[in-house]
Structures are given as structure tokens and as C-alpha cells.
C-alpha positions in Angstrom: 119.5 217.9 84.0 118.6 214.5 85.3 119.4 211.4 83.2 116.5 210.2 81.1 115.6 206.5 81.0 113.5 204.9 78.4 109.9 204.0 79.5 109.5 200.5 80.9 108.2 197.7 78.7 105.2 195.9 80.1 104.2 192.7 78.4 105.7 189.7 76.8 109.0 189.9 75.1 109.0 190.3 71.3 109.1 187.1 69.2 109.4 186.2 65.6 106.1 185.2 63.8 105.4 181.6 63.0 106.1 180.9 59.3 104.6 177.5 59.1 107.9 175.8 58.3 107.9 172.1 59.2 107.5 168.8 57.5 106.2 170.4 54.3 109.3 172.7 54.0 111.5 169.7 54.7 109.7 167.6 52.0 109.9 170.5 49.5 113.6 170.9 50.1 114.2 167.2 49.6 112.2 167.1 46.4 114.1 170.2 45.1 117.4 168.6 45.8 116.3 165.4 44.1 115.3 167.3 41.0 118.6 169.2 40.9 120.6 166.0 41.1 118.4 164.3 38.4 118.9 167.3 36.1 122.7 167.1 36.7 122.7 163.4 35.8 120.7 164.0 32.6 123.0 166.9 31.6 126.1 164.7 32.1 124.6 161.9 30.1 123.7 164.2 27.3 127.2 165.7 27.2 128.7 162.2 27.2 126.4 161.0 24.4 127.2 164.0 22.2 130.9 163.3 22.3 130.5 159.9 20.7 
């Protein structure tokens, strides 16, 4: 029995789809980080004020 080989692939190699990530994603990440930091600061201020 002769060895079988997979059929050849004619065409461009496969690639991942474009997701649209760019400046908008970077801006959203920055805004998200800023909101998390602001929330942590407010939480700490509230905890400190409640101990007085």
C-alpha cells in the first residue's frame, strides 16, 4: 500500500480575522484603568473616614 499524502493547499495561507482593535481599544483600556483607580481611591477614603 503506497503512503498517502494530504492534498495540496492552493491559495493564500490562513490568517486571523481583523477585529478592529486599535486606538479605540487602547482608549477604552485607559479609561477602564482610570475608573478602577478612581474607585479604589474613593473606597480607601471611605474606609478611612469611617474609622474616625
